[in-house]
N, C-alpha and C positions, 0 to 999 in steps of 0.2 A: 079321502082317508082321514078318520079322526085321531088325534093324539092319543086315547085310551087304548085304541085297536093295537099301538104299538106295545103296550105295557102286560107283555106275555106273562109274566112271576107273580108270584105272590111272596110276601114275606110279614115275620111279626115285627112290630117295634116297640122296644123296650125301654124302660127310663128307669134310671140310677136312684135309687134312696138310701138315706143315711140313717142309721139308728146307733143307738148306746146299747153297748154289749153290758151283760152283768158284771164286767169287771171294768168298766167307764172305758173300754176301746171305742172305738168308731166301725161299725159294721156297716159293711155295704151289700146291698141286694136288687135284685132287677127284680120290675112288676110289668106286666103285659101294658101297653099303652093302646095297641091295636094290632088284629091280627087278621089275616085274610088281605093284605093290602097289596093293591096292584101297583108293580115296579117293573124295573128293567136293569140290568146290572150291566154294566162293561166296566172293561179294565180302562184304566185311565193310562193314555198313550205317553205320559210325561209323569211317570212315576215320581214321587218323592223320598226320600230317608227320612225315617225320624228314627230318634235316639232316645227312649225315654224311660228311665229307671232301668238302665242296662237292657232295655229290649229294643232290637231295631226292628223296623216295617219297612218295606221295602215296598209291596203291595198296597197299591190305591187305585181305591174302584169309585165308578161314578153310579150313580143310582138314579133315577127319573121317577118321581112321582107327582100325582095330580095337585093341582096347587092349593087342592082344601086338606091334605095331608097335614097333621099334626107331628110335627119333627122336629128337632132342635139338635144344635150341638152336644155332645155326650152321651145322646142317645144310642143306643142299641138295635141294629138290623139282624133280624137271625134268618137265614135264606141257606135253602140247600144243607140244614145241619151245621152252618158256620157263622161266626157273628162277627160283625163290622161296626167297628166304634164310629161314630158321625163327631168327622174334624170342620166341615163348613155345610151349610144351606143358604142356597140362593133362588131365586125368581129368576127366569129367563126374560129378557128383554121385551117380549110381547106378554110376559105374564101368566102363560099358558104351560106352565110344569114347574115343577123344582129340580134342580138339579144338587144333589146331595152326595159329596165327596165323604168316603169313608176309608178307612185302613181296617184290615182283617187282624183280628186280634184271638188269645186265647179264650176260653169260656170263662 
């Protein structure tokens, strides 16, 4: 059985861009980096708690991707109508897939 056959879901990967607004303030926007990307999502068995800017994140998820997928820390994953912020990207020890940890976020 190939690793690809384990990837049962598809997602969209988005990248954050900074621009300067008309008042001089920094404005963030998201653009699609890739869509229809094969993945598999599972809840991390050992979730961590993050407290950033008065937001608490308890849910921690792991996404599995093919090693050719371009994804980076601070990218965003959109799957099943929910957004997940990428907090780490690692290649498994055999180099046959990516393991991406992400936390669920607001839109």
